[in-house]
N, C-alpha and C positions, 0 to 999 in steps of 0.2 A: 758457830755453831750455833745452829737456826733453834729459836725457840717461838712458842706464838705469844705476841705481842698482848699485853693489858692494857697498853693506854689509850689515851682517847686520839682517836684518828688524825692525821693532816688533813685530807680529805674525807669530808663527812658526807654522803648521799643525799645525806637530806637535808642539809645544810643547801647542797648546791642543786638539788631541786627547786628548792625555797629561792635561790636565786633566779634558775631559771626558768619559774614561774610554773614547771611542769603539777601536771595533774590529769590523772585519766579519768576520763567518762563514765566507768565504771570499777568496780574494786574484782570484777572477774577476768582474768585473761589469761589465754589459750597460747604457747611459744611453740612455735613450730620449727621444725629443726632441718627440715629442707625446701626448695624452694617451690616444686610439685605441693607438697600439702601445702604450704602457705597460698599459695594461687587458689589451689580446690576451697580450703574453709573461706576464702574469701567469697567464691561461688555459693557458697551454701547459706552463706549473712541476708539477711533483708536491710534496706538500706545502708548498703555497707559504703564504707570513701576511707579512701589513703590519706594518713593523717602523717605529721613528723612526730618528732620524740628525739630526746637526746638521751638516744646510749646505740653500743657497737652491734648495729642490726641492719639490714638492708631493706627492710620494711615493719612498716607498724599500718595498721586498719583499725577502725571502727566499724560495727553494726548491729543489730538484732537479729536473735537467731530464736523461733520459736516468743518471739514480741519483749526477750530477754535480751540488755544491751551485754554485748561482750567487747571484746578487747585482744586485737593476735598481735603478733610479735614472727618476726625473722630473724633469729641475733645470727650474728657471725658463727664459725664453726669453730670449737676450741672450746677449754671449763674458763679463760679469760674472759672471754666474750661475752658468754652466756650469764655467766655469775656476774658481770657488771651489768650488762643488760636486767638481772633479774633483781639487781641493787637497785637500780632508776625508777624500776619500774614501782619497788614495795614504796619506794621513797615518794613515788607518785599518785598512791593511795591503791597499787594491787593488794588485792589479801585473799585470793583463794588463784591456783596454779594447774594449770592444764598441762604437762611438757609431751608432746607428741614428736617419736624420732622416729631412728633407725638402729638395729645392733647386728652385729656379727656375732654368729651361735656360735658354741663351745660345747656343744653335745648336742647327739645326734635327736634328743628331742626335740627339739628342733630343726626346721626347715627353712629354707627360704621361702617368703609370706606367710610364716609363722608370725604370732605376735608373744612378746612378754609384758610383763608389768611386771616391775622389777618392785620386791620388799624388803629390799636390804644392798647396801652397796658393798664393794672391798676399792677403796679407797690407792692411785697411781696416779693420779693428777697433782697438781700443785697448791693450785687451789685453797682446797676445803683445809689443808692445813694450818691457813692461816685464819681458820675460824673458830674451829676444835682442837681437842689434842690428838695425836696420833693410835690411839686407842677407840675414836670415836665412830661407833657403827652407823653409816647413814641411814635412814628408811625415810619414807614418801609419808605424808599422814594417813592414817590407819584407816580411819575413815572413808576420807576420798580416795583411796586406792583401793578398796572395795567397791565403794557404788564404781570404780572406774572399770574393773574387771568383769563385776556383771554386766555393766553397758553392752561391755565390747563382744561379752559372748550374746548377749543379745542381739546387735547389730550384725551380728558373722553369721546368726541362723543356722540353718545346715550346712551351709558352704566346709569342707572341707580341707579346715584351717585351726593350725591346734593354738590354744590360748591360754598361756603356762604364767603361774607364778614363779618365781625366784632372783638369785643373785643377780647383779650388775657389775661389773669388773670396766673402773673409767681410768682412764690413761693419756693424759700428752704425746704419747712416743708410738704416733701407727704404725711406723715401720720397726716397733721392737715389741711386739703382740707374738713371740716366739711360743715355740710348739711347745716347749716344757711347761708355758705357766695356763698352755690351754689343757692342758692334761692336768694339773694339778688344783686348777681353779676350777674344773668342769668335777673333778671327787667332791668339791667343798661346798658344793649346790650354785656355783655360779655360772650360768646356762649364758650370758651374751658379753659383750664389751661393747663402748663407743668412747667418746673423748667428754662426756656431758653429766652422767646422771648422778654423778655421787658429790660434785661440787653442788648443784644446783641444790639437792637432798639437804646438803650441807647449810648451804648462803639460807634458805627455809627454815630451819629449825633454829637456826642462832637469830634469824630475823621475826622469826616468830608469827611467819604465815604457812597456810596452810600449801600443799604440792606435791603431786602426785606424776607420774612416768608410763606413758606407754608409747611401747617402740614394734615397729614394724620389722621382721629379719629380713636383711639387704645382703647376708651373705653367710659363706660356710666357713668355719677355722678350721675345724677339725679331723677333716680328709686328707689324707696323704695331699692333697693339689686344693689349692684356696677355690672355693666356689663363689662366682660371681651371682647375684641377683639383682646387680644397678638396672632400670628401666625396665625391667621388663613387666609383663601383662602380668603375671603373680600378684607378686611386688603392688606396682600400681592401685590392685584391687586389695588389696590389703591396707595399702595407704590411706585409700578410701576410707575405710569399715573404723580406723583407728581415729580419724581425723572427726565422723560424725558423733561417734561413742565419746568422744573428747569434749566435744560440744555439746552433746544430751545431756551428760553428765556434768559439764560447769554449771549450764544453766537451770539444771532442777536442782545444783547444790543451796545451799542458803551462807551469807555470808559471816551470818553469824558475828 
C-alpha cells in the first residue's frame, strides 16, 4: 500500500549540493524541455557560457539577458528527470523558474503552434505523489504565471497564434494517452498533455519556490487521427516566441 512519506529523506538534495559544492550564479532559471528551445535561448543570451552541474540534464548554460543574469538548463524528458533537476537547482540557489516546453492539445481550442499557459494540473505522473497527497491540485505561482501569460501575448503580437490558460495533464505513459481520457479530461478544462508540468509545479510548491510553465502546442490528440507538428515552421516560430517571453518574464521578475 502506497503512502506519502513523512520522515527525513535518506538522500537530501541540499546536503548533496553542499557536498558537490553546487552554487548557481543567480536565482533565475529557465528550464527548456526541447533541444531547439535550449539552443535558441543560448543564442539570445549575452556572455553565454556552457557550464557543468550535477543533475540529470543534457545541458546547462549561464549568461545575461537584458543585462540580468540567468541560468538555463535542458533536462532529460519525463517527470523523474525534470523533478530531480529542479530539486538540485533549488538546492543550488534557484528561486524563480520558468519552464518552457511542448504539449499535445486535447481540445480544438488549441491547434499546432498555439500556446498554453497552465493554471492547474491533473496528476498522472508518479513523482508528485511523493510530495503531496493524492487530492492536491498543482498550480503555478499565480503572479509569475500571470506575468508570463501577458508577456507571451505581447511578444506574439498580431500573429495568428492563440494563447490560452487552462489545465494540463501530465502522465508517465506516453503510449496510454487514450481517446476516452482525451474526451473526458477536455470536458473538465484540461487543454494539453505532457510528461512533466504537474511534477514541476508540485515540487516547486513543496520547496516554496516560484515556478510557472508555458508550452507550445506540438501535436493534436482530439481528432480521428494523431496530427503531428514536430519540426514544422509554425511550431518553430511559436517556440521562439515562448522562449523570448520566458526570458523577458524571468529577468523582469524580482527574486523577492
